C-alpha positions in Angstrom: -23.6 -20.1 25.5 -21.5 -17.6 27.5 -20.0 -19.3 30.1 -17.4 -16.9 32.4 -16.6 -13.1 32.3 -14.0 -13.7 29.4 -17.3 -15.0 26.7 -18.9 -12.0 28.5 -16.4 -9.8 27.4 -15.8 -11.2 23.8 -19.2 -10.6 23.6 -19.9 -7.1 24.5 -16.4 -6.4 22.1 -18.2 -8.4 18.9 -21.4 -6.9 19.9 -19.5 -3.2 19.9 -17.9 -4.1 16.7 -20.9 -4.6 14.6 -22.4 -2.1 16.0 -19.9 0.6 14.5 -20.2 -1.3 11.5 -23.6 -1.6 10.9 -24.3 2.8 11.7 -26.4 2.8 8.6 -28.6 -0.1 8.6 -29.5 0.6 12.8 -30.4 4.8 10.8 -32.9 2.8 8.6 -34.2 0.8 10.9 -34.8 4.0 13.7 -36.4 6.1 10.3 -38.4 3.6 9.4 -40.0 2.2 12.6 -39.7 5.5 14.8 -37.8 3.4 17.3 -34.8 5.3 18.5 -31.3 4.4 17.6 -31.1 2.6 21.0 -34.0 0.5 20.5 -32.8 -0.2 17.3 -29.4 -1.2 18.5 -30.6 -3.2 21.2 -33.0 -5.1 18.9 -30.0 -6.0 16.5 -28.1 -7.2 19.3 -30.5 -9.7 20.5 -31.3 -10.8 16.6 -27.1 -11.1 16.6 -27.0 -13.0 19.8 -30.2 -15.5 18.7 -27.7 -16.3 15.7 -25.3 -17.2 17.8 -27.3 -19.5 19.9 -28.7 -21.0 16.9 -25.6 -21.8 15.7 -24.5 -23.6 18.8 -22.6 -21.4 20.4 -18.6 -20.7 20.5 -16.3 -23.4 20.8 -13.6 -22.7 23.4 -9.8 -22.9 22.4 -7.3 -23.3 25.0 -3.3 -23.1 24.7 -1.6 -25.8 26.5 1.4 -26.8 27.2 1.2 -30.6 28.7 -1.4 -30.6 31.1 -1.0 -27.1 31.6 -4.0 -24.4 31.1 -2.1 -21.2 30.0 -5.5 -19.2 28.7 -8.6 -18.8 27.3 -10.7 -16.9 24.8 -13.6 -17.5 22.8 -13.6 -18.3 19.0 -15.3 -15.2 17.1 -16.7 -18.1 14.5 -19.6 -20.3 16.3 -18.6 -23.9 15.9 -22.1 -26.0 15.5 -21.3 -29.7 17.3 -20.6 -32.6 14.6 -22.4 -36.1 15.7 -20.2 -37.0 13.1 -17.4 -36.1 14.7 -18.3 -37.8 17.7 -19.0 -40.8 16.3 -15.9 -40.8 14.3 -12.8 -39.7 16.8 -9.2 -39.9 15.9 -6.7 -40.4 18.6 -5.4 -37.3 17.5 -8.0 -34.6 17.7 -8.4 -32.1 15.1 -10.4 -29.7 17.0 -7.7 -29.5 19.9 -5.2 -26.7 19.2 -2.7 -27.7 22.3 0.1 -30.1 22.6 -0.6 -33.6 21.3 0.5 -35.4 24.5 -2.8 -34.2 25.8 -4.8 -36.6 23.9 -3.0 -39.5 25.4 -3.8 -37.9 29.3 -7.5 -38.8 29.1 -10.2 -41.4 27.4 -11.7 -38.7 25.8 -11.2 -36.3 23.2 -9.3 -33.1 25.2 -12.0 -31.4 22.9 -14.9 -33.0 24.7 -14.1 -32.4 28.4 -15.9 -29.5 29.9 -13.3 -26.6 30.2 -16.0 -24.5 32.0 -16.8 -26.6 35.0 -15.2 -25.6 37.9 -16.7 -22.2 37.3 -20.2 -23.9 37.0 -20.1 -26.0 40.7 -22.3 -25.0 43.5 -20.6 -22.5 45.8 -19.4 -23.3 49.1 -19.2 -21.0 51.4 -15.9 -19.8 52.0 -13.7 -21.0 54.7 -16.0 -24.7 54.9 -14.5 -26.5 51.3 -13.5 -28.9 53.9 -15.7 -29.7 56.6 -16.6 -32.8 54.9 -13.9 -35.0 53.0 -13.9 -38.6 51.8 -10.5 -39.2 52.5 -9.6 -42.4 49.4 -6.8 -44.1 50.4 -5.9 -46.7 46.7 -4.9 -50.2 47.2 -1.4 -50.7 46.8 -1.2 -54.1 45.5 -3.2 -55.2 43.5 -4.0 -58.6 45.8 -3.9 -57.3 49.0 -4.6 -60.4 51.4 -5.3 -58.8 54.3 -8.2 -57.0 53.2 -9.2 -59.1 51.2 -9.3 -57.1 48.1 -9.3 -58.1 44.3 -8.1 -55.5 42.0 -7.5 -56.4 38.2 -4.5 -54.2 37.6 -5.1 -50.4 35.9 -8.6 -51.1 35.2 -9.6 -52.2 38.7 -7.8 -49.1 40.1 -9.1 -46.9 38.7 -12.7 -48.1 38.3 -12.5 -47.8 42.0 -11.2 -44.1 41.9 -14.2 -43.1 40.1 -16.7 -45.1 42.4 -15.2 -42.7 45.2 -15.5 -39.2 43.1 -19.1 -40.9 42.9 -19.3 -41.0 46.2 -17.8 -38.1 47.4 -19.9 -36.0 44.7 -23.5 -37.3 45.6 -23.0 -37.0 49.7 -20.8 -33.2 48.8 -18.1 -34.2 50.3 -14.3 -32.7 49.0 -12.2 -36.3 47.9 -8.3 -36.1 49.0 -6.2 -38.8 47.9 -3.8 -40.1 50.6 -0.4 -42.1 49.9 1.8 -44.0 51.9 5.0 -42.1 52.0 6.7 -45.3 52.4 7.6 -47.7 50.0 4.6 -49.7 50.1 5.5 -51.7 46.9 8.9 -51.9 45.0 9.5 -48.5 43.4 6.5 -47.1 45.5 3.6 -48.0 43.1 2.1 -50.6 41.5 2.0 -49.2 38.7 5.8 -49.7 38.1 9.1 -47.2 37.8 8.7 -44.5 34.9 12.8 -44.4 33.6 12.9 -40.3 33.7 11.9 -39.7 37.3 14.5 -42.2 38.6 18.0 -42.1 39.3 20.1 -44.4 37.4 22.5 -44.8 40.5 19.9 -45.8 42.8 18.6 -48.7 40.8 18.7 -52.1 43.4 20.2 -55.2 41.7 18.6 -57.5 44.3 14.9 -56.2 45.0 14.1 -54.3 41.9 13.5 -51.3 43.7 14.6 -48.1 42.7 15.7 -45.0 45.0 13.1 -42.3 43.7 13.2 -38.3 43.7 11.4 -37.0 46.4 8.7 -35.1 44.2 8.0 -38.5 42.4 4.4 -39.5 43.5 3.3 -42.8 44.9 0.8 -45.3 44.5 -2.2 -44.6 42.3 -1.1 -40.4 41.6 2.4 -42.0 39.8 -0.7 -42.8 37.5 -3.1 -40.0 37.6 -3.8 -36.8 38.2 -6.1 -36.1 41.4 -8.6 -33.6 40.2 -8.7 -30.3 41.8 -12.6 -30.0 40.9 -13.1 -33.0 43.4 -10.4 -32.2 46.1 -11.7 -28.5 46.2 -7.7 -27.7 47.4 -8.0 -29.5 50.7 -5.2 -31.5 51.9 -5.0 -34.8 53.9 -7.0 -33.2 57.1 -5.4 -33.4 60.8 -1.9 -34.1 59.6 -0.9 -33.0 63.2 -2.3 -35.9 64.8 -3.3 -38.4 62.0 -0.4 -40.2 60.1 -1.2 -43.0 57.2 -1.0 -45.5 60.0 -3.8 -44.4 61.6 -5.9 -43.2 59.0 -5.6 -46.9 57.8 -6.3 -48.0 61.5 -9.4 -46.1 61.0 -10.4 -47.7 58.0 -10.0 -51.2 59.1 -12.1 -50.3 61.8 -15.0 -48.5 60.1 -14.7 -51.3 57.7 -16.3 -54.0 59.8 -19.4 -51.8 60.1 -22.7 -52.1 57.9 -23.2 -48.6 58.0 -21.7 -45.2 57.1 -19.2 -44.8 59.5 -17.1 -41.1 59.5 -14.5 -39.9 62.4 -14.2 -36.5 63.4 -10.7 -34.8 64.1 -9.6 -31.7 64.4 -6.4 -29.4 62.4 -3.7 -27.6 63.2 -5.6 -24.3 62.6 -8.5 -25.2 65.1 -11.5 -26.5 62.4 -13.0 -29.6 62.8 -12.9 -32.4 59.8 -15.7 -34.8 59.2 -14.2 -37.2 57.4 -15.4 -40.7 55.8 -12.1 -42.8 54.7 -11.9 -45.6 52.1 -9.9 -47.9 50.0 -10.8 -49.6 46.9 -12.7 -52.3 48.8 -14.4 -50.4 50.9 -16.3 -47.6 48.5 -17.2 -50.8 46.5 -19.6 -52.0 49.8 -20.6 -49.1 50.5 -21.7 -48.6 47.0 -23.8 -52.1 47.2 -24.9 -51.5 50.5 -25.7 -48.0 51.5 -26.0 -45.5 48.2 -27.1 -47.6 45.2 -30.5 -47.7 46.1 -30.5 -43.9 47.0 -29.0 -43.2 43.9 -31.1 -44.9 41.5 -34.4 -43.6 43.7 -37.0 -40.8 41.8 -38.8 -38.5 42.3 -35.5 -36.7 44.3 -34.2 -33.4 44.8 -30.9 -34.9 45.4 -30.0 -36.2 42.0 -30.6 -32.6 40.8 -27.7 -31.7 43.2 -26.0 -34.8 43.0 -26.2 -33.7 38.7 -24.8 -30.0 39.8 -22.1 -31.3 41.5 -20.9 -33.3 38.8 -20.5 -30.5 36.7 -24.3 -30.5 35.2 -25.9 -27.2 33.7 -29.3 -26.9 35.3 -31.5 -27.9 32.5 -28.7 -31.8 32.6 -29.7 -31.7 36.2 -33.2 -31.4 35.7 -33.2 -34.0 32.8 -31.1 -36.5 35.1 -33.5 -35.9 38.1 -36.5 -36.9 35.9 -34.6 -40.0 35.0 -36.3 -43.4 35.8 -34.9 -45.7 33.7 -31.4 -47.3 35.9 -29.9 -47.9 32.8 -30.0 -44.4 31.4 -29.2 -43.5 34.8 -25.7 -44.9 35.1 -25.2 -43.7 31.5 -26.1 -39.6 32.2 -23.4 -40.5 35.2 -21.3 -41.7 33.1 -21.6 -38.7 29.9 -21.1 -36.3 32.8 -17.7 -38.2 34.4 -16.5 -38.9 30.8 -16.9 -35.3 30.0 -15.4 -33.7 33.7 -11.5 -34.8 33.2 -11.8 -36.8 36.3 -9.5 -39.0 34.7 -5.9 -37.6 33.4 -2.7 -39.3 33.5 0.5 -38.3 34.4 2.5 -36.4 31.6 5.0 -39.4 32.1 2.4 -42.0 31.6 0.9 -39.9 28.3 4.1 -40.0 26.6 5.7 -42.9 27.1 1.6 -44.6 26.1 1.8 -42.2 22.4 5.3 -43.8 21.9 3.9 -47.4 22.7 1.0 -46.4 20.0 3.9 -45.5 17.5 5.1 -48.6 17.8 2.2 -50.4 17.1 2.0 -47.9 13.4 -1.8 -47.7 14.4 -2.5 -44.4 12.4 -3.3 -41.9 15.1 -5.0 -39.2 12.5 -7.9 -41.5 10.8 -10.9 -43.4 12.4 -10.8 -47.1 13.4 -12.7 -49.8 15.0 -11.6 -52.2 18.2 -11.7 -55.4 19.9 -11.3 -56.3 23.4 -10.8 -59.8 23.4 -10.0 -62.1 27.0 -8.3 -65.8 26.8 -7.6 -65.2 30.6 -9.7 -67.8 31.3 -13.0 -69.3 31.2 -16.6 -67.0 30.8 -19.4 -67.9 33.0 -22.1 -69.3 31.6 -20.4 -69.0 28.3 -19.2 -72.8 28.3 -22.4 -74.3 29.0 -24.1 -72.7 26.6 -21.7 -72.5 23.6 -19.4 -75.3 24.6 -16.3 -73.8 24.8 -14.6 -71.9 27.5 -13.6 -68.9 25.7 -14.9 -66.9 22.4 -13.9 -67.8 19.5 -12.7 -64.8 17.4 -14.8 -65.5 14.6 -17.8 -64.6 16.9 -16.5 -60.8 17.2 -16.3 -60.6 13.1 -19.3 -61.3 13.3 -20.8 -58.9 15.6 -18.8 -56.4 14.1 -19.8 -57.3 10.2 -22.4 -54.8 10.6 -20.4 -52.1 9.1 -21.3 -51.1 5.5 -18.8 -52.7 2.5 -16.1 -49.9 1.5 -13.3 -50.2 -0.8 -11.0 -48.9 2.1 -9.3 -51.3 4.2 -11.2 -51.3 7.8 -8.6 -51.0 10.4 -9.2 -52.8 13.3 -7.1 -52.7 16.3 -7.2 -55.6 18.9 -6.3 -55.5 22.2 -5.9 -59.0 24.3 -4.0 -60.5 27.1 -2.9 -63.3 24.6 -1.9 -61.5 20.9 0.2 -64.5 20.1 -2.8 -66.8 20.1 -5.1 -64.2 18.5 -2.7 -63.7 15.3 -3.0 -67.5 15.3 -6.6 -67.5 15.0 -6.8 -64.6 12.2 -4.3 -66.8 9.8 -6.7 -69.4 9.8 -9.0 -67.3 7.5 -8.9 -67.2 4.0 -7.8 -64.3 1.8 -9.4 -63.1 -0.9 -8.1 -62.0 -4.6 -7.5 -58.3 -3.4 -5.8 -59.5 -0.3 -8.4 -58.9 2.0 -9.6 -61.0 5.1 -12.9 -63.0 4.2 -15.4 -63.4 6.8 -17.1 -66.7 7.0 -20.1 -66.6 5.6 -20.3 -62.5 4.8 -19.9 -62.0 1.3 -16.4 -60.7 0.6 -16.9 -57.3 0.7 -14.6 -56.3 4.0 -11.1 -55.2 3.4 -9.7 -55.5 7.1 -6.2 -54.3 8.6 -5.4 -55.3 11.9 -3.1 -54.4 14.1 -2.5 -56.1 17.9 0.7 -54.6 20.3 3.2 -56.7 21.2 4.4 -58.4 24.3 3.8 -55.4 27.1 7.6 -56.6 28.6 9.5 -56.1 25.5 9.0 -52.8 24.0 11.4 -50.7 22.4 11.3 -47.7 23.8 11.3 -49.0 26.9 15.1 -48.7 29.0 16.5 -51.9 27.4 18.9 -53.9 29.6 16.5 -53.9 33.5 15.3 -56.9 34.3 13.6 -55.5 37.9 10.3 -56.1 38.5 9.4 -52.2 38.9 10.4 -51.9 35.3 8.6 -54.8 33.7 5.6 -53.7 35.6 5.7 -49.9 34.6 5.7 -51.5 30.7 2.9 -53.3 31.2 1.1 -50.2 33.0 2.1 -48.5 29.8 0.4 -51.0 27.9 -2.8 -51.4 29.8 -3.2 -47.4 29.4 -2.7 -47.8 26.0 -5.5 -50.1 25.4 -7.3 -47.6 27.5 -6.7 -44.5 25.2 -7.3 -46.6 21.7 -10.1 -48.4 22.7 -12.2 -45.3 24.7 -11.5 -43.4 21.2 -12.5 -46.0 18.9 -15.5 -46.1 16.4 -16.7 -48.8 16.7 -15.9 -50.9 20.1 -16.7 -54.6 20.1 -16.0 -56.4 23.7 -16.9 -60.0 24.3 -18.7 -59.3 27.3 -18.8 -57.0 30.1 -17.3 -59.6 32.6 -13.9 -57.2 33.0 -13.6 -53.8 34.9 -11.4 -53.1 31.5 -14.5 -53.3 29.4 -16.5 -51.7 31.8 -14.3 -49.0 32.2 -13.6 -48.2 28.5 -17.5 -48.3 28.0 -17.6 -45.4 30.6 -15.6 -43.5 28.6 -17.7 -43.7 25.4 -20.8 -41.8 26.9 -21.8 -38.4 26.2 -24.9 -36.7 26.6 -27.2 -36.1 23.6 -26.9 -32.2 22.8 -26.5 -32.8 19.1 -29.4 -31.2 16.7 -31.2 -33.9 15.1 -31.2 -36.8 17.4 -32.9 -35.4 20.5 -34.9 -38.9 19.4 -32.5 -40.8 21.2 -32.4 -40.3 24.2 -30.4 -38.1 26.7 -27.4 -39.7 26.4 -25.5 -41.2 23.5 -22.9 -43.7 23.5 -20.8 -44.5 20.7 -21.1 -47.6 18.9 -20.4 -50.5 21.2 -21.4 -53.9 20.4 -21.6 -56.9 22.6 -20.9 -60.4 21.6 -22.2 -62.2 24.3 -23.9 -61.2 27.9 -26.0 -58.5 28.9 -25.2 -55.5 26.5 -25.4 -52.8 29.6 -22.1 -52.7 31.6 -24.5 -51.9 34.8 -22.8 -48.7 37.0 -19.6 -46.9 36.2 -16.9 -47.1 38.7 -17.5 -51.2 39.2 
C-alpha cells in the first residue's frame, strides 16, 4: 500500500493530522479502557491504516509533461480498483492527470503503469550493475537476407525487443541497445523519417535520404525509448576496443553455435563486462532452444527471482512461481511486461499517432471494440477447412455478436491491410429501418458504426508533396502504431487468428494481474475481452 518514502511521509502527515482532530476520541478511549493515551493513539492509527488498506490503498498521481515525470504525490483519497474501468478503457485515460500525448506513448492506459517498479527491483551491488550485459542489436531491415531474418515490420521489431527483455531479465543481465552510427537504411531507420526532426535542406531527391540532426536516434530507437530499468543506466560496453562492426561480427560468429555464447571484454575503466550480443533472430532462436523449457520448469526458485526482476511484488512473484499451466505462465509474464512501461514510443511517434487517430474521427473518450482483419495472403489450414483462403468478414461479426443488445450504436474500429476490400464487404450487408446494420442470422438489435483508416501513405497531417521512400515509410509506421494503440485499448478485440505478430503483440498488452476485488476465482491474470475467429485461442509466449 505504501511504496517509497513519499508514500510513508504522506501517511505520517495524515495520521498526525488525524491525531490532532481526534484528540477527544483518544481521550474518551483512554478514559473508558484505562489505556495510556499513546496506546489509544496507536490503536486508532492501526484502525485508520487498516481502513485504507481495505479501500485498496492510494492511487499515485503523477504530473507529467510528455513522458517526463516531474513529481509524485500521494492522493489523500484512496481509490479502489474498478474492474469495469479496466474492461472498458478509453483512448484518453480518465484517471491520467498528465499530458494527453502520454496516452499515445504506450499500449496500456498510463494509469495502469507501475510507476514504483524501479524502486522495487532487486538491488544489485553498487559498481556491478554492468558486469553482465545483453547487448541487443535491432534488425535494421524488415528482411535481412544475409542473416536469414524475417521481421514483419513494426510489430515484428517490437516483439523481438520484448523477447530480448524477457531473456535479459531471466538471466539477470542489463539490456543495452546498440544502434549503428551509420545509415544502414535510407534515413537511418526502417521506421522512416518524421518531418520535424529533419532539416528541409537535407532532403535528397535521388535516394530518399535525409540529413538527420545529430541528436535524432537511428534504428529502433527512432520508434521507442529504451527502458532505464532494463539498461540499469549501462552504456554500450568496451567502446574503446569494440565498435558496431566488431560487435556485429561477434554476434554472427556466436550465432552459429547451438549454445549461449558470451564474450568478455575490458572497458576503459578497467572493469570487465560479460556480454551476450544478439539481434532479433538470435533472441527467438535462443528462446526456443535454450530458455523456453527453463522458464516453464516448476518448481523453480528461478521463476520467483525472474518475476521480481520483471517488477513483481513478493506475493506476486510467489504466485508466479507456483503456476504450472503454460498459458498461465505466459499470461503472467505478459501482464508484468504490460504494466512495466517496457514499450514507450518516442514523443514524435505519439504525437503523430494521435493526429492520425483524430483523422479517423474515432471518439477518444468512449469505449469501443476493434477487429484485426488480414487480407495479405492465405491462412495455413483455414483454406482446407473452410474452402476459402481468407476469413470472411461475417465470421468476425459472428464472433463479436455475443454482446448484449443496446439502443446505442456500437463503435467498431477495423484495422486491416486492405481497408478498401473491407468496405466493399460491409456494403453488402442490409441496413434496417433505423440505419443499423443487420447481422446475418441475428436479430436486428445491434446498431454498428464502423471506423476504418485510409491508405497509410496519404495521411493529411503529414507533409504533402514528398515522394521519398523514407517519408512514406514513416507514414506506414505511424499507421501501424496507431492501429496497435487502438486495438490494445479496445473493450473487445476480435482477431481472425494468431498467425501474425501484430495480433500477438496486441494480446500481450491486454493482460493484467488480477487484483480486482470480487474476481479472485477468475485466475491470477485477467485478459481484456479477446476473441479469436479461428485457430488456437492462445497466442503463446509474449515476444513471438
